[in-house]
N, C-alpha and C positions, 0 to 999 in steps of 0.2 A: 603416461607422463605424470599424472597427478599422484599415482601410487608410488612411483619412483621418487618423486620430490618429497613425499611424506616419509618414506624410508630414510632418505638422506637427512631430513631434519631430525629424525629420531636418533640416527647414528651420531649426528653432530652434537645433539644434546647430551647423549651418553658420554661422548668423548670429552665435552667441556666439563661435565660433572666430575669425571675421573680426574681431569686436569686440576679442577678446583680442590679436590680432596687428595691430591698427590702427597701431601705432607702427612697424611694419616698412615698408621701402621698396617691396618687391614681394612678393606672396603668390600662389602658384599655386592652381589649382582644387583643391577638395576637401580643404582643410586642416582638420585636426581637433585641437582642444586640449581636454584634460580638466583642469579646475581653472583657476586663474588664474596665468599666468606673470608674471615680472617682466622687463619689456623696457625697456631704456634705449638709445635709438638716436640718437646724435649724429653718426653717419656714415651707413652704409647696411647694411641687412639684407635680403638677397634670398633668398626661399624658393621652392622649386620645387613641383611638383604632388604631391598626396596626402601632404602632410607630416603627421606625427603627433607631438604633443608632450604628454607627461604631466607634470602638476603636482600629482598627488595620490599620497600624502598630503603631499609636500613640493614646494613650487613650484620650477620650473626658471627659469633666468635667462639671457637673451641681452643682451649689452651691447656697444656700440661707442663709442669715443671719437671726437672730430672727425677725419675722414679715414680712420677704420677701416671695414673691410668684412667682413661675414660672408656667405658665399655657400653656400647649402644646396641640393643637387640635388633631383631627383624621388625620391619613395618613400623618404624618410629618416624614421626614427623616433628619438625621443630620450626617454629615461626620466626619471622624476621626480628632483628634487634636483640636476639637472645645471646646470653653469655654463659658458657659452662667452663669452669676452671678447676683443675685438679692438681693438688700437690701430692695427694695420696690416691684416693680411689673414689670414682663416681660411676654408678651403674644406672642405666635406664633400660627397663625391661621391654620385652616384645609388645608391640601394638600400642605403645604409649604416645600421647600427643601433647606437645608443649606449645603454648600459644606464643604471641609476640611479646618481646621485651621481658622474657623470663630470665632470672639470674639464679644460677646454682653454683655453689662453691663449697669445697670441703675444708676451708680455713677462712679466718677473718683477715689474714695477711698482715695483722699487726696486733700488738698487745697494748691496751690502753695504759698510758702513763709510762711506758718503757719502750723507747724507740729501738733499743738494741735487742730486745727479747725476740725469741723465735715463736711465732704464732702456732697454736695447737692445730693439728690436722686430724679431723675425724671423718671417716668414710660417710658418703651420702648415697642413699639408694632410693630409686624410684621403681616401683614394681611394674608388673605387666598390666596393660590396658588402663593405665592411669591417664586422667585428663587434667592438664594443668592450664588454667586460664591465662589471660593476658596480664602483664605487669605483676607477676608473682615472683617473690624472692624466697628461695629455699636455702636455709642456712646449714652450716656444717653439722654433721651428725644426724640429720633428718632421715627418717625411714618412712616412706610413703607406701602403704600396702597395696596389693593388687586391686585394681578396679576402683580405687579411690578417686575423688574429684576435688580439686582445689579451685575455688572460684576466684574471679578476677581481683587483683589488687591485694591478695593475701600474703602474709609472711609466715612461712612454715618453719617451726623450730621443734625438733623432737619427732615423735612417732605419730603417724596418721594411720588408724586401723584400716584394714582391707575393706573396701566397699563404702567407706565413710565419705560424706560430703562435708567439706570444711570451708570456712571463710573467716576473714578478719585478720587483725594484727594483735596478738598472734592468731594464727588460724586455729579454729576449733569448731566442733559440731554445733549446729543451731541448738539453742537452749529450748527445752520443752516450754510450751505455752500453758498459761493457766496455773491455778494453784492446787491442782489435784495430782501432783506428781507422785508416782508409786515408789515404795521402798526399793523395788528392783531397779527403777530408773535412777535413783540416787546412787545405788551401788555401781551401776554401769558408768555413770559420770565420774565417780571417784576413781574407778579403774582406769578410765581414759586420762584423767589428770595425772595419775601415778605413772602411766606408760609414757606420757609426754615428758614429765618432769625428770624421771629417772632414765629416759631414753632406752626403754625396753623394746625389744623386737616384737614381743607378743604381749597381748593384754594380760596383766597379772590377775591371779585369782584373788577373791576377797579374803581368803585365809592367809595371804602373804602380808608380811610387815617388815619392820626393821631387821629382823633376824634372817629373812629370806631374800631381801633385795639388797644386793651389794652396794649400790649407790646411795642407800639410805643412811648416810652418815649425818653428822651435825649440820653441815652445809646443805646436804640434800633434804634433810627434814625441814629446814627453814624455807627452802625453795618450794617444797611441797605445800607447806602451810600457806605461803603467799599465793600460790596458784589456786589452792582451795578457796581462799578468801575472795579472789578475783572471780573465779568460776561461779561460786554460790552467793556472792555478795553478802558475806557474813564475816564476823570477827572470831577467830579461833583462839581461845584463851591458852596461856602457857600451861595451865593445869591439864587441859584437854590434850595438848600436844604431848605432854609427858606420859599420858595414859594410852597412847596409841599402841595397841598390840598387833593389829592387823587392819587391813582396809575395811573390813566389815564393821569395825568399831566406828570408823569415820562416817561411813554411810548411815549407820544407826543414829549417831548424834545429829547428823544433818537432817535426817528424815524426821526426827523428833523435835527439831529446833533448839537443841541443847548444846550446840557446838561451842558457844561462848560462855557457858555456865560451868 
């Protein structure tokens, strides 16, 4: 009797989960939902096998606009109170775990100062085996590499390298401690700033510069300098800015303490 009752409960849970996910385009085997999600699917929502979605005590929400696609891999779990919204494309890789109250969207849904303008849509990708903490916001265009970890309360904008642990607003790797940072460490930090600023899928090499990185236009250069000043707590002079030939130049100036001279 006990075994039969357990099987009945399992079948009922599977049926209820399928019912809750019926608005999705594709749902893999053994999906489980606790509570009642809010799903608005005007595009496509494709979910892999062994999906886990929590909606207790606060419902999670998945939504796509016409033409939008949310693609979720196998063995993905999503905590309660989470919202994922796509006008274009959002992908979550196999084995990733999203905590509670995570917000991920591929558009800002508005343009500041222009109520009639159409907001930009930039694909958002979360790699395989990523761990996203609670109360994390992931902004449009973000690319989080495989195995990365985003700590609680962070805001992700741009690229997070594979295997990196990031935190803060905006999210970034923990800064080295002490005053004996090596030149190689400066170089890696400069590469990471460039990858985030220019939204590159891969970490750029130190010999790359304005001629090799397409997004390195006048506006991109200004954003890069501001990000460098924030990351390294320095002031980069206009003369230095005009002399940047490649990322190695930047790392060399920072390591020598000459960025502002």
